N, CA, C, O and the ligand as a Tripos MOL2 file, in Angstrom:
@<TRIPOS>MOLECULE
protein
  317   315    80     0     0
PROTEIN
NO_CHARGES

@<TRIPOS>ATOM
      1 N          16.4290   50.4690   60.3740 N.3       1 MET1
      2 CA         16.4250   51.7510   61.0750 C.3       1 MET1
      3 C          15.2200   52.5930   60.6680 C.2       1 MET1
      4 O          14.8520   52.6380   59.4940 O.2       1 MET1
      5 N          14.6130   53.2550   61.6430 N.am      2 LYS2
      6 CA         13.4300   54.0610   61.3690 C.3       2 LYS2
      7 C          13.8050   55.5010   61.0210 C.2       2 LYS2
      8 O          14.8870   55.9840   61.3560 O.2       2 LYS2
      9 N          12.8800   56.1610   60.3420 N.am      3 CYS3
     10 CA         13.1100   57.5500   59.9340 C.3       3 CYS3
     11 C          13.4760   58.4320   61.1250 C.2       3 CYS3
     12 O          14.3630   59.2810   61.0320 O.2       3 CYS3
     13 N          12.7860   58.2240   62.2380 N.am      4 LYS4
     14 CA         13.0310   59.0170   63.4390 C.3       4 LYS4
     15 C          14.4880   58.9130   63.8770 C.2       4 LYS4
     16 O          15.1030   59.9090   64.2560 O.2       4 LYS4
     17 N          15.0310   57.7060   63.8210 N.am      5 GLN5
     18 CA         16.4270   57.5040   64.2210 C.3       5 GLN5
     19 C          17.3700   58.1990   63.2450 C.2       5 GLN5
     20 O          18.3780   58.7800   63.6450 O.2       5 GLN5
     21 N          17.0320   58.1310   61.9750 N.am      6 ILE6
     22 CA         17.8430   58.8000   60.9560 C.3       6 ILE6
     23 C          17.9340   60.2820   61.2860 C.2       6 ILE6
     24 O          19.0150   60.8710   61.2840 O.2       6 ILE6
     25 N          16.7740   60.8730   61.5710 N.am      7 ILE7
     26 CA         16.7410   62.3050   61.8420 C.3       7 ILE7
     27 C          17.5270   62.6280   63.1070 C.2       7 ILE7
     28 O          18.1880   63.6640   63.1810 O.2       7 ILE7
     29 N          17.4580   61.7490   64.0980 N.am      8 SER8
     30 CA         18.1600   62.0400   65.3440 C.3       8 SER8
     31 C          19.6810   61.9700   65.1710 C.2       8 SER8
     32 O          20.4220   62.5650   65.9530 O.2       8 SER8
     33 N          20.1440   61.2460   64.1540 N.am      9 GLU9
     34 CA         21.5910   61.1490   63.9000 C.3       9 GLU9
     35 C          22.0510   62.1280   62.8210 C.2       9 GLU9
     36 O          23.2380   62.2160   62.5080 O.2       9 GLU9
     37 N          21.0950   62.8550   62.2640 N.am     10 LEU10
     38 CA         21.3820   63.6330   61.0670 C.3      10 LEU10
     39 C          22.4480   64.7030   61.2670 C.2      10 LEU10
     40 O          23.3040   64.8950   60.4040 O.2      10 LEU10
     41 N          22.4020   65.3970   62.3960 N.am     11 ALA11
     42 CA         23.3760   66.4690   62.6370 C.3      11 ALA11
     43 C          24.8000   65.9000   62.6100 C.2      11 ALA11
     44 O          25.6980   66.4780   61.9980 O.2      11 ALA11
     45 N          24.9910   64.7620   63.2800 N.am     12 ASP12
     46 CA         26.3110   64.1330   63.2900 C.3      12 ASP12
     47 C          26.6740   63.5820   61.9110 C.2      12 ASP12
     48 O          27.8250   63.6390   61.4790 O.2      12 ASP12
     49 N          25.6660   63.0520   61.2420 N.am     13 TYR13
     50 CA         25.8840   62.5170   59.8920 C.3      13 TYR13
     51 C          26.4190   63.6080   58.9700 C.2      13 TYR13
     52 O          27.3880   63.4020   58.2400 O.2      13 TYR13
     53 N          25.7750   64.7630   59.0160 N.am     14 LEU14
     54 CA         26.1740   65.8690   58.1490 C.3      14 LEU14
     55 C          27.4910   66.4950   58.6040 C.2      14 LEU14
     56 O          28.2010   67.1060   57.8050 O.2      14 LEU14
     57 N          27.8070   66.3440   59.8590 N.am     15 ASP15
     58 CA         29.0810   66.8070   60.4110 C.3      15 ASP15
     59 C          30.2120   65.8340   60.1020 C.2      15 ASP15
     60 O          31.3820   66.1400   60.3290 O.2      15 ASP15
     61 N          29.8630   64.6800   59.5920 N.am     16 GLU16
     62 CA         30.7980   63.5820   59.3470 C.3      16 GLU16
     63 C          31.4670   63.1540   60.6520 C.2      16 GLU16
     64 O          32.6220   62.7270   60.6640 O.2      16 GLU16
     65 N          30.7270   63.2750   61.7380 N.am     17 ALA17
     66 CA         31.2480   62.8910   63.0520 C.3      17 ALA17
     67 C          30.7090   61.5290   63.4680 C.2      17 ALA17
     68 O          30.8930   61.0930   64.6040 O.2      17 ALA17
     69 N          30.0490   60.8740   62.5400 N.am     18 LEU18
     70 CA         29.3230   59.6570   62.8760 C.3      18 LEU18
     71 C          30.1930   58.4080   62.7270 C.2      18 LEU18
     72 O          31.0990   58.3480   61.8960 O.2      18 LEU18
     73 N          29.8910   57.4470   63.5370 N.am     19 ASP19
     74 CA         30.4780   56.1220   63.4240 C.3      19 ASP19
     75 C          30.2700   55.5980   61.9940 C.2      19 ASP19
     76 O          29.1560   55.6720   61.4770 O.2      19 ASP19
     77 N          31.3160   55.0730   61.3510 N.am     20 PRO20
     78 CA         31.1750   54.6500   59.9400 C.3      20 PRO20
     79 C          30.0790   53.6150   59.7100 C.2      20 PRO20
     80 O          29.4440   53.6120   58.6560 O.2      20 PRO20
     81 N          29.8550   52.7480   60.6740 N.am     21 ILE21
     82 CA         28.8150   51.7150   60.5190 C.3      21 ILE21
     83 C          27.4300   52.3620   60.5220 C.2      21 ILE21
     84 O          26.5660   52.0320   59.7100 O.2      21 ILE21
     85 N          27.2480   53.2880   61.4580 N.am     22 LEU22
     86 CA         25.9820   54.0000   61.5550 C.3      22 LEU22
     87 C          25.7610   54.8450   60.3040 C.2      22 LEU22
     88 O          24.6490   54.9340   59.7840 O.2      22 LEU22
     89 N          26.8280   55.4530   59.8410 N.am     23 ARG23
     90 CA         26.7970   56.2750   58.6470 C.3      23 ARG23
     91 C          26.3160   55.4440   57.4460 C.2      23 ARG23
     92 O          25.4840   55.8820   56.6510 O.2      23 ARG23
     93 N          26.8600   54.2610   57.3510 N.am     24 ASN24
     94 CA         26.4830   53.3670   56.2610 C.3      24 ASN24
     95 C          25.0110   52.9700   56.3650 C.2      24 ASN24
     96 O          24.2980   52.9170   55.3630 O.2      24 ASN24
     97 N          24.5720   52.6950   57.5800 N.am     25 THR25
     98 CA         23.1670   52.3490   57.8040 C.3      25 THR25
     99 C          22.2570   53.4770   57.3270 C.2      25 THR25
    100 O          21.2210   53.2350   56.7070 O.2      25 THR25
    101 N          22.6570   54.7090   57.6230 N.am     26 ILE26
    102 CA         21.8610   55.8620   57.2080 C.3      26 ILE26
    103 C          21.8580   55.9610   55.6840 C.2      26 ILE26
    104 O          20.8170   56.2160   55.0790 O.2      26 ILE26
    105 N          23.0080   55.7630   55.0700 N.am     27 GLU27
    106 CA         23.0760   55.8670   53.6140 C.3      27 GLU27
    107 C          22.1990   54.8210   52.9350 C.2      27 GLU27
    108 O          21.5480   55.1000   51.9290 O.2      27 GLU27
    109 N          22.1900   53.6310   53.4880 N.am     28 VAL28
    110 CA         21.3270   52.5740   52.9490 C.3      28 VAL28
    111 C          19.8580   52.9850   53.0700 C.2      28 VAL28
    112 O          19.0700   52.8050   52.1420 O.2      28 VAL28
    113 N          19.5120   53.5340   54.2240 N.am     29 HIS29
    114 CA         18.1380   53.9940   54.4410 C.3      29 HIS29
    115 C          17.7780   55.1020   53.4490 C.2      29 HIS29
    116 O          16.6890   55.1090   52.8760 O.2      29 HIS29
    117 N          18.7070   56.0310   53.2580 N.am     30 LEU30
    118 CA         18.4380   57.1800   52.3850 C.3      30 LEU30
    119 C          18.1700   56.7420   50.9440 C.2      30 LEU30
    120 O          17.4040   57.3800   50.2210 O.2      30 LEU30
    121 N          18.8100   55.6490   50.5390 N.am     31 GLU31
    122 CA         18.5900   55.1610   49.1810 C.3      31 GLU31
    123 C          17.1640   54.6760   48.9850 C.2      31 GLU31
    124 O          16.6210   54.7110   47.8810 O.2      31 GLU31
    125 N          16.5720   54.2240   50.0800 N.am     32 LYS32
    126 CA         15.2270   53.6500   49.9830 C.3      32 LYS32
    127 C          14.1310   54.6180   50.3750 C.2      32 LYS32
    128 O          12.9750   54.4430   49.9880 O.2      32 LYS32
    129 N          14.4900   55.6500   51.1500 N.am     33 CYS33
    130 CA         13.4630   56.5140   51.7340 C.3      33 CYS33
    131 C          13.5560   57.9340   51.1770 C.2      33 CYS33
    132 O          14.4860   58.6850   51.4700 O.2      33 CYS33
    133 N          12.5630   58.2680   50.3690 N.am     34 LYS34
    134 CA         12.5540   59.5760   49.7180 C.3      34 LYS34
    135 C          12.3610   60.6960   50.7300 C.2      34 LYS34
    136 O          12.9820   61.7520   50.6040 O.2      34 LYS34
    137 N          11.5120   60.4860   51.7270 N.am     35 ASP35
    138 CA         11.2410   61.5110   52.7380 C.3      35 ASP35
    139 C          12.5280   61.9480   53.4370 C.2      35 ASP35
    140 O          12.7970   63.1400   53.5850 O.2      35 ASP35
    141 N          13.3120   60.9640   53.8620 N.am     36 CYS36
    142 CA         14.5480   61.2880   54.5710 C.3      36 CYS36
    143 C          15.5510   61.9470   53.6380 C.2      36 CYS36
    144 O          16.3120   62.8230   54.0500 O.2      36 CYS36
    145 N          15.5490   61.5240   52.3820 N.am     37 ARG37
    146 CA         16.4630   62.1200   51.4100 C.3      37 ARG37
    147 C          16.1670   63.6140   51.2510 C.2      37 ARG37
    148 O          17.0760   64.4410   51.1800 O.2      37 ARG37
    149 N          14.8770   63.9330   51.1980 N.am     38 ILE38
    150 CA         14.4790   65.3390   51.0670 C.3      38 ILE38
    151 C          14.9560   66.1260   52.2920 C.2      38 ILE38
    152 O          15.4740   67.2350   52.1690 O.2      38 ILE38
    153 N          14.7710   65.5340   53.4690 N.am     39 VAL39
    154 CA         15.1950   66.2100   54.6970 C.3      39 VAL39
    155 C          16.7100   66.4300   54.6780 C.2      39 VAL39
    156 O          17.1920   67.5120   55.0140 O.2      39 VAL39
    157 N          17.4550   65.3890   54.2810 N.am     40 VAL40
    158 CA         18.9200   65.4990   54.2450 C.3      40 VAL40
    159 C          19.3610   66.5550   53.2370 C.2      40 VAL40
    160 O          20.2320   67.3750   53.5280 O.2      40 VAL40
    161 N          18.7590   66.5300   52.0580 N.am     41 ASP41
    162 CA         19.1350   67.5080   51.0220 C.3      41 ASP41
    163 C          18.8580   68.9290   51.4800 C.2      41 ASP41
    164 O          19.6870   69.8240   51.3130 O.2      41 ASP41
    165 N          17.6890   69.1210   52.0550 N.am     42 THR42
    166 CA         17.3000   70.4530   52.5270 C.3      42 THR42
    167 C          18.2460   70.9230   53.6190 C.2      42 THR42
    168 O          18.6650   72.0810   53.6420 O.2      42 THR42
    169 N          18.5760   70.0120   54.5230 N.am     43 THR43
    170 CA         19.4660   70.3620   55.6260 C.3      43 THR43
    171 C          20.8640   70.6960   55.1120 C.2      43 THR43
    172 O          21.4860   71.6600   55.5590 O.2      43 THR43
    173 N          21.3420   69.8970   54.1800 N.am     44 LYS44
    174 CA         22.6620   70.1460   53.5900 C.3      44 LYS44
    175 C          22.7310   71.5400   52.9890 C.2      44 LYS44
    176 O          23.6940   72.2780   53.1940 O.2      44 LYS44
    177 N          21.6790   71.8860   52.2360 N.am     45 GLN45
    178 CA         21.6410   73.2060   51.6020 C.3      45 GLN45
    179 C          21.6430   74.3030   52.6540 C.2      45 GLN45
    180 O          22.3360   75.3110   52.5170 O.2      45 GLN45
    181 N          20.8590   74.0950   53.7050 N.am     46 THR46
    182 CA         20.7880   75.0730   54.7890 C.3      46 THR46
    183 C          22.1640   75.2540   55.4200 C.2      46 THR46
    184 O          22.6030   76.3770   55.6670 O.2      46 THR46
    185 N          22.8320   74.1450   55.6770 N.am     47 ILE47
    186 CA         24.1530   74.2030   56.3060 C.3      47 ILE47
    187 C          25.1620   74.8730   55.3740 C.2      47 ILE47
    188 O          26.0000   75.6530   55.8270 O.2      47 ILE47
    189 N          25.0890   74.5770   54.0850 N.am     48 GLU48
    190 CA         26.0080   75.2000   53.1320 C.3      48 GLU48
    191 C          25.8340   76.7160   53.1220 C.2      48 GLU48
    192 O          26.8070   77.4700   53.1220 O.2      48 GLU48
    193 N          24.5780   77.1400   53.1150 N.am     49 ILE49
    194 CA         24.3060   78.5820   53.1370 C.3      49 ILE49
    195 C          24.8650   79.1840   54.4270 C.2      49 ILE49
    196 O          25.5020   80.2370   54.4250 O.2      49 ILE49
    197 N          24.6080   78.4910   55.5040 N.am     50 PHE50
    198 CA         25.0660   78.9300   56.8160 C.3      50 PHE50
    199 C          26.5950   79.0040   56.8580 C.2      50 PHE50
    200 O          27.1500   79.9830   57.3580 O.2      50 PHE50
    201 N          27.2700   77.9940   56.3470 N.am     51 CYS51
    202 CA         28.7360   77.9210   56.3870 C.3      51 CYS51
    203 C          29.3740   78.9710   55.4890 C.2      51 CYS51
    204 O          30.4660   79.4610   55.7780 O.2      51 CYS51
    205 N          28.6950   79.3160   54.4010 N.am     52 ASN52
    206 CA         29.2530   80.3190   53.5040 C.3      52 ASN52
    207 C          29.3130   81.6900   54.1530 C.2      52 ASN52
    208 O          30.1850   82.5040   53.8480 O.2      52 ASN52
    209 N          28.3730   81.9260   55.0520 N.am     53 SER53
    210 CA         28.3500   83.2350   55.6910 C.3      53 SER53
    211 C          29.1570   83.2300   56.9830 C.2      53 SER53
    212 O          29.5030   84.2890   57.5070 O.2      53 SER53
    213 N          29.4540   82.0510   57.4900 N.am     54 GLU54
    214 CA         30.1740   81.9410   58.7660 C.3      54 GLU54
    215 C          31.0120   80.6610   58.7670 C.2      54 GLU54
    216 O          30.4560   79.5640   58.7980 O.2      54 GLU54
    217 N          32.3400   80.7870   58.7330 N.am     55 PRO55
    218 CA         33.1830   79.6020   58.5850 C.3      55 PRO55
    219 C          33.2270   78.6740   59.7980 C.2      55 PRO55
    220 O          33.6660   77.5310   59.6740 O.2      55 PRO55
    221 N          32.7830   79.1390   60.9640 N.am     56 ALA56
    222 CA         32.8270   78.3130   62.1640 C.3      56 ALA56
    223 C          31.8320   77.1590   62.0780 C.2      56 ALA56
    224 O          30.8250   77.2670   61.3780 O.2      56 ALA56
    225 N          32.0970   76.0500   62.7830 N.am     57 PRO57
    226 CA         31.1160   74.9540   62.8070 C.3      57 PRO57
    227 C          29.8170   75.3870   63.4780 C.2      57 PRO57
    228 O          29.7750   76.3810   64.2040 O.2      57 PRO57
    229 N          28.7730   74.6310   63.2240 N.am     58 LEU58
    230 CA         27.4600   74.9570   63.7840 C.3      58 LEU58
    231 C          27.5160   74.9980   65.3060 C.2      58 LEU58
    232 O          27.9430   74.0320   65.9390 O.2      58 LEU58
    233 N          27.0860   76.1110   65.8930 N.am     59 PRO59
    234 CA         27.0190   76.1420   67.3570 C.3      59 PRO59
    235 C          25.9600   75.1760   67.8710 C.2      59 PRO59
    236 O          24.9980   74.8670   67.1680 O.2      59 PRO59
    237 N          26.1400   74.7060   69.0890 N.am     60 ALA60
    238 CA         25.2370   73.7030   69.6570 C.3      60 ALA60
    239 C          23.7880   74.1750   69.6240 C.2      60 ALA60
    240 O          22.8830   73.3870   69.3520 O.2      60 ALA60
    241 N          23.5670   75.4570   69.9010 N.am     61 SER61
    242 CA         22.1940   75.9720   69.9340 C.3      61 SER61
    243 C          21.5560   75.8860   68.5450 C.2      61 SER61
    244 O          20.3730   75.5720   68.4170 O.2      61 SER61
    245 N          22.3420   76.1650   67.5170 N.am     62 THR62
    246 CA         21.8220   76.0890   66.1540 C.3      62 THR62
    247 C          21.5300   74.6490   65.7800 C.2      62 THR62
    248 O          20.5110   74.3480   65.1590 O.2      62 THR62
    249 N          22.4260   73.7740   66.1630 N.am     63 ARG63
    250 CA         22.2110   72.3510   65.8890 C.3      63 ARG63
    251 C          20.9320   71.8720   66.5390 C.2      63 ARG63
    252 O          20.1570   71.1200   65.9480 O.2      63 ARG63
    253 N          20.7260   72.3140   67.7530 N.am     64 LEU64
    254 CA         19.5340   71.9130   68.4890 C.3      64 LEU64
    255 C          18.2770   72.4220   67.7860 C.2      64 LEU64
    256 O          17.3000   71.6900   67.6300 O.2      64 LEU64
    257 N          18.3150   73.6900   67.3640 N.am     65 ARG65
    258 CA         17.1580   74.2620   66.6790 C.3      65 ARG65
    259 C          16.9120   73.5530   65.3550 C.2      65 ARG65
    260 O          15.7710   73.2830   64.9830 O.2      65 ARG65
    261 N          17.9890   73.2610   64.6590 N.am     66 LEU66
    262 CA         17.8920   72.5460   63.3890 C.3      66 LEU66
    263 C          17.2630   71.1720   63.6140 C.2      66 LEU66
    264 O          16.3940   70.7250   62.8660 O.2      66 LEU66
    265 N          17.7250   70.5420   64.6470 N.am     67 HIS67
    266 CA         17.2440   69.2230   65.0230 C.3      67 HIS67
    267 C          15.7340   69.2520   65.3040 C.2      67 HIS67
    268 O          14.9840   68.3880   64.8490 O.2      67 HIS67
    269 N          15.3150   70.2580   66.0560 N.am     68 GLU68
    270 CA         13.8970   70.4010   66.3790 C.3      68 GLU68
    271 C          13.0650   70.6670   65.1370 C.2      68 GLU68
    272 O          11.9740   70.1220   64.9730 O.2      68 GLU68
    273 N          13.6010   71.5190   64.2590 N.am     69 ALA69
    274 CA         12.8970   71.8360   63.0130 C.3      69 ALA69
    275 C          12.7310   70.5770   62.1710 C.2      69 ALA69
    276 O          11.6850   70.3570   61.5600 O.2      69 ALA69
    277 N          13.7650   69.7630   62.1480 N.am     70 LEU70
    278 CA         13.7130   68.5280   61.3690 C.3      70 LEU70
    279 C          12.7060   67.5460   61.9470 C.2      70 LEU70
    280 O          11.9660   66.8920   61.2120 O.2      70 LEU70
    281 N          12.6870   67.4510   63.2560 N.am     71 ALA71
    282 CA         11.7530   66.5410   63.9140 C.3      71 ALA71
    283 C          10.3190   66.9500   63.6000 C.2      71 ALA71
    284 O           9.4620   66.1020   63.3510 O.2      71 ALA71
    285 N          10.0650   68.2570   63.6130 N.am     72 LYS72
    286 CA          8.7430   68.7750   63.2700 C.3      72 LYS72
    287 C           8.4120   68.4600   61.8270 C.2      72 LYS72
    288 O           7.3030   68.0350   61.5020 O.2      72 LYS72
    289 N           9.3910   68.6760   60.9730 N.am     73 HIS73
    290 CA          9.2120   68.4210   59.5460 C.3      73 HIS73
    291 C           8.8490   66.9510   59.3140 C.2      73 HIS73
    292 O           7.9630   66.6230   58.5250 O.2      73 HIS73
    293 N           9.5500   66.0990   60.0150 N.am     74 LEU74
    294 CA          9.3270   64.6690   59.8250 C.3      74 LEU74
    295 C           7.9290   64.2740   60.3040 C.2      74 LEU74
    296 O           7.2620   63.4480   59.6810 O.2      74 LEU74
    297 N           7.4960   64.8660   61.4040 N.am     75 ARG75
    298 CA          6.1480   64.5780   61.8850 C.3      75 ARG75
    299 C           5.1160   64.9710   60.8230 C.2      75 ARG75
    300 O           4.1280   64.2650   60.6230 O.2      75 ARG75
    301 N           5.3500   66.1010   60.1450 N.am     76 ARG76
    302 CA          4.4300   66.5450   59.0930 C.3      76 ARG76
    303 C           4.4580   65.5710   57.9220 C.2      76 ARG76
    304 O           3.4160   65.2120   57.3740 O.2      76 ARG76
    305 N           5.6620   65.1500   57.5450 N.am     77 VAL77
    306 CA          5.8060   64.2470   56.4120 C.3      77 VAL77
    307 C           5.0770   62.9310   56.6760 C.2      77 VAL77
    308 O           4.4450   62.3650   55.7840 O.2      77 VAL77
    309 N           5.1790   62.4530   57.9220 N.am     78 ARG78
    310 CA          4.6100   61.1540   58.2740 C.3      78 ARG78
    311 C           3.1340   61.2220   58.6450 C.2      78 ARG78
    312 O           2.4640   60.1940   58.7490 O.2      78 ARG78
    313 N           2.6240   62.4570   58.8490 N.am     79 ALA79
    314 CA          1.2400   62.5840   59.3180 C.3      79 ALA79
    315 C           0.2450   62.0670   58.2870 C.2      79 ALA79
    316 O          -0.9620   62.1000   58.5240 O.2      79 ALA79
    317 ZN         13.2180   57.5380   56.1850 Zn       80 ZN80
@<TRIPOS>BOND
     1     1     2 1
     2     2     3 1
     3     3     4 2
     4     3     5 am
     5     5     6 1
     6     6     7 1
     7     7     8 2
     8     7     9 am
     9     9    10 1
    10    10    11 1
    11    11    12 2
    12    11    13 am
    13    13    14 1
    14    14    15 1
    15    15    16 2
    16    15    17 am
    17    17    18 1
    18    18    19 1
    19    19    20 2
    20    19    21 am
    21    21    22 1
    22    22    23 1
    23    23    24 2
    24    23    25 am
    25    25    26 1
    26    26    27 1
    27    27    28 2
    28    27    29 am
    29    29    30 1
    30    30    31 1
    31    31    32 2
    32    31    33 am
    33    33    34 1
    34    34    35 1
    35    35    36 2
    36    35    37 am
    37    37    38 1
    38    38    39 1
    39    39    40 2
    40    39    41 am
    41    41    42 1
    42    42    43 1
    43    43    44 2
    44    43    45 am
    45    45    46 1
    46    46    47 1
    47    47    48 2
    48    47    49 am
    49    49    50 1
    50    50    51 1
    51    51    52 2
    52    51    53 am
    53    53    54 1
    54    54    55 1
    55    55    56 2
    56    55    57 am
    57    57    58 1
    58    58    59 1
    59    59    60 2
    60    59    61 am
    61    61    62 1
    62    62    63 1
    63    63    64 2
    64    63    65 am
    65    65    66 1
    66    66    67 1
    67    67    68 2
    68    67    69 am
    69    69    70 1
    70    70    71 1
    71    71    72 2
    72    71    73 am
    73    73    74 1
    74    74    75 1
    75    75    76 2
    76    75    77 am
    77    77    78 1
    78    78    79 1
    79    79    80 2
    80    79    81 am
    81    81    82 1
    82    82    83 1
    83    83    84 2
    84    83    85 am
    85    85    86 1
    86    86    87 1
    87    87    88 2
    88    87    89 am
    89    89    90 1
    90    90    91 1
    91    91    92 2
    92    91    93 am
    93    93    94 1
    94    94    95 1
    95    95    96 2
    96    95    97 am
    97    97    98 1
    98    98    99 1
    99    99   100 2
   100    99   101 am
   101   101   102 1
   102   102   103 1
   103   103   104 2
   104   103   105 am
   105   105   106 1
   106   106   107 1
   107   107   108 2
   108   107   109 am
   109   109   110 1
   110   110   111 1
   111   111   112 2
   112   111   113 am
   113   113   114 1
   114   114   115 1
   115   115   116 2
   116   115   117 am
   117   117   118 1
   118   118   119 1
   119   119   120 2
   120   119   121 am
   121   121   122 1
   122   122   123 1
   123   123   124 2
   124   123   125 am
   125   125   126 1
   126   126   127 1
   127   127   128 2
   128   127   129 am
   129   129   130 1
   130   130   131 1
   131   131   132 2
   132   131   133 am
   133   133   134 1
   134   134   135 1
   135   135   136 2
   136   135   137 am
   137   137   138 1
   138   138   139 1
   139   139   140 2
   140   139   141 am
   141   141   142 1
   142   142   143 1
   143   143   144 2
   144   143   145 am
   145   145   146 1
   146   146   147 1
   147   147   148 2
   148   147   149 am
   149   149   150 1
   150   150   151 1
   151   151   152 2
   152   151   153 am
   153   153   154 1
   154   154   155 1
   155   155   156 2
   156   155   157 am
   157   157   158 1
   158   158   159 1
   159   159   160 2
   160   159   161 am
   161   161   162 1
   162   162   163 1
   163   163   164 2
   164   163   165 am
   165   165   166 1
   166   166   167 1
   167   167   168 2
   168   167   169 am
   169   169   170 1
   170   170   171 1
   171   171   172 2
   172   171   173 am
   173   173   174 1
   174   174   175 1
   175   175   176 2
   176   175   177 am
   177   177   178 1
   178   178   179 1
   179   179   180 2
   180   179   181 am
   181   181   182 1
   182   182   183 1
   183   183   184 2
   184   183   185 am
   185   185   186 1
   186   186   187 1
   187   187   188 2
   188   187   189 am
   189   189   190 1
   190   190   191 1
   191   191   192 2
   192   191   193 am
   193   193   194 1
   194   194   195 1
   195   195   196 2
   196   195   197 am
   197   197   198 1
   198   198   199 1
   199   199   200 2
   200   199   201 am
   201   201   202 1
   202   202   203 1
   203   203   204 2
   204   203   205 am
   205   205   206 1
   206   206   207 1
   207   207   208 2
   208   207   209 am
   209   209   210 1
   210   210   211 1
   211   211   212 2
   212   211   213 am
   213   213   214 1
   214   214   215 1
   215   215   216 2
   216   215   217 am
   217   217   218 1
   218   218   219 1
   219   219   220 2
   220   219   221 am
   221   221   222 1
   222   222   223 1
   223   223   224 2
   224   223   225 am
   225   225   226 1
   226   226   227 1
   227   227   228 2
   228   227   229 am
   229   229   230 1
   230   230   231 1
   231   231   232 2
   232   231   233 am
   233   233   234 1
   234   234   235 1
   235   235   236 2
   236   235   237 am
   237   237   238 1
   238   238   239 1
   239   239   240 2
   240   239   241 am
   241   241   242 1
   242   242   243 1
   243   243   244 2
   244   243   245 am
   245   245   246 1
   246   246   247 1
   247   247   248 2
   248   247   249 am
   249   249   250 1
   250   250   251 1
   251   251   252 2
   252   251   253 am
   253   253   254 1
   254   254   255 1
   255   255   256 2
   256   255   257 am
   257   257   258 1
   258   258   259 1
   259   259   260 2
   260   259   261 am
   261   261   262 1
   262   262   263 1
   263   263   264 2
   264   263   265 am
   265   265   266 1
   266   266   267 1
   267   267   268 2
   268   267   269 am
   269   269   270 1
   270   270   271 1
   271   271   272 2
   272   271   273 am
   273   273   274 1
   274   274   275 1
   275   275   276 2
   276   275   277 am
   277   277   278 1
   278   278   279 1
   279   279   280 2
   280   279   281 am
   281   281   282 1
   282   282   283 1
   283   283   284 2
   284   283   285 am
   285   285   286 1
   286   286   287 1
   287   287   288 2
   288   287   289 am
   289   289   290 1
   290   290   291 1
   291   291   292 2
   292   291   293 am
   293   293   294 1
   294   294   295 1
   295   295   296 2
   296   295   297 am
   297   297   298 1
   298   298   299 1
   299   299   300 2
   300   299   301 am
   301   301   302 1
   302   302   303 1
   303   303   304 2
   304   303   305 am
   305   305   306 1
   306   306   307 1
   307   307   308 2
   308   307   309 am
   309   309   310 1
   310   310   311 1
   311   311   312 2
   312   311   313 am
   313   313   314 1
   314   314   315 1
   315   315   316 2
@<TRIPOS>SUBSTRUCTURE
     1 MET1         2 RESIDUE 1 A MET
     2 LYS2         6 RESIDUE 1 A LYS
     3 CYS3        10 RESIDUE 1 A CYS
     4 LYS4        14 RESIDUE 1 A LYS
     5 GLN5        18 RESIDUE 1 A GLN
     6 ILE6        22 RESIDUE 1 A ILE
     7 ILE7        26 RESIDUE 1 A ILE
     8 SER8        30 RESIDUE 1 A SER
     9 GLU9        34 RESIDUE 1 A GLU
    10 LEU10       38 RESIDUE 1 A LEU
    11 ALA11       42 RESIDUE 1 A ALA
    12 ASP12       46 RESIDUE 1 A ASP
    13 TYR13       50 RESIDUE 1 A TYR
    14 LEU14       54 RESIDUE 1 A LEU
    15 ASP15       58 RESIDUE 1 A ASP
    16 GLU16       62 RESIDUE 1 A GLU
    17 ALA17       66 RESIDUE 1 A ALA
    18 LEU18       70 RESIDUE 1 A LEU
    19 ASP19       74 RESIDUE 1 A ASP
    20 PRO20       78 RESIDUE 1 A PRO
    21 ILE21       82 RESIDUE 1 A ILE
    22 LEU22       86 RESIDUE 1 A LEU
    23 ARG23       90 RESIDUE 1 A ARG
    24 ASN24       94 RESIDUE 1 A ASN
    25 THR25       98 RESIDUE 1 A THR
    26 ILE26      102 RESIDUE 1 A ILE
    27 GLU27      106 RESIDUE 1 A GLU
    28 VAL28      110 RESIDUE 1 A VAL
    29 HIS29      114 RESIDUE 1 A HIS
    30 LEU30      118 RESIDUE 1 A LEU
    31 GLU31      122 RESIDUE 1 A GLU
    32 LYS32      126 RESIDUE 1 A LYS
    33 CYS33      130 RESIDUE 1 A CYS
    34 LYS34      134 RESIDUE 1 A LYS
    35 ASP35      138 RESIDUE 1 A ASP
    36 CYS36      142 RESIDUE 1 A CYS
    37 ARG37      146 RESIDUE 1 A ARG
    38 ILE38      150 RESIDUE 1 A ILE
    39 VAL39      154 RESIDUE 1 A VAL
    40 VAL40      158 RESIDUE 1 A VAL
    41 ASP41      162 RESIDUE 1 A ASP
    42 THR42      166 RESIDUE 1 A THR
    43 THR43      170 RESIDUE 1 A THR
    44 LYS44      174 RESIDUE 1 A LYS
    45 GLN45      178 RESIDUE 1 A GLN
    46 THR46      182 RESIDUE 1 A THR
    47 ILE47      186 RESIDUE 1 A ILE
    48 GLU48      190 RESIDUE 1 A GLU
    49 ILE49      194 RESIDUE 1 A ILE
    50 PHE50      198 RESIDUE 1 A PHE
    51 CYS51      202 RESIDUE 1 A CYS
    52 ASN52      206 RESIDUE 1 A ASN
    53 SER53      210 RESIDUE 1 A SER
    54 GLU54      214 RESIDUE 1 A GLU
    55 PRO55      218 RESIDUE 1 A PRO
    56 ALA56      222 RESIDUE 1 A ALA
    57 PRO57      226 RESIDUE 1 A PRO
    58 LEU58      230 RESIDUE 1 A LEU
    59 PRO59      234 RESIDUE 1 A PRO
    60 ALA60      238 RESIDUE 1 A ALA
    61 SER61      242 RESIDUE 1 A SER
    62 THR62      246 RESIDUE 1 A THR
    63 ARG63      250 RESIDUE 1 A ARG
    64 LEU64      254 RESIDUE 1 A LEU
    65 ARG65      258 RESIDUE 1 A ARG
    66 LEU66      262 RESIDUE 1 A LEU
    67 HIS67      266 RESIDUE 1 A HIS
    68 GLU68      270 RESIDUE 1 A GLU
    69 ALA69      274 RESIDUE 1 A ALA
    70 LEU70      278 RESIDUE 1 A LEU
    71 ALA71      282 RESIDUE 1 A ALA
    72 LYS72      286 RESIDUE 1 A LYS
    73 HIS73      290 RESIDUE 1 A HIS
    74 LEU74      294 RESIDUE 1 A LEU
    75 ARG75      298 RESIDUE 1 A ARG
    76 ARG76      302 RESIDUE 1 A ARG
    77 VAL77      306 RESIDUE 1 A VAL
    78 ARG78      310 RESIDUE 1 A ARG
    79 ALA79      314 RESIDUE 1 A ALA
    80 ZN80       317 GROUP 0 **** ****
């Protein structure tokens, strides 16, 4: 699996809404890929901060913005 695919599944991964097989694939990738690990850690922290101030799940618009920010971040990391 490529980094791009990891990032595209990341919102669901962090939501724990992901297919267990796909989830496992991502975890295997994360063990080997430092770049993606950094993205996941940063995103987790962001979501935790967000959830502490608002107990509701991430609205779709926020998820989309987060997703876009991550995609941009990944392009920078890979550049
Ligand atoms: Zn990666």
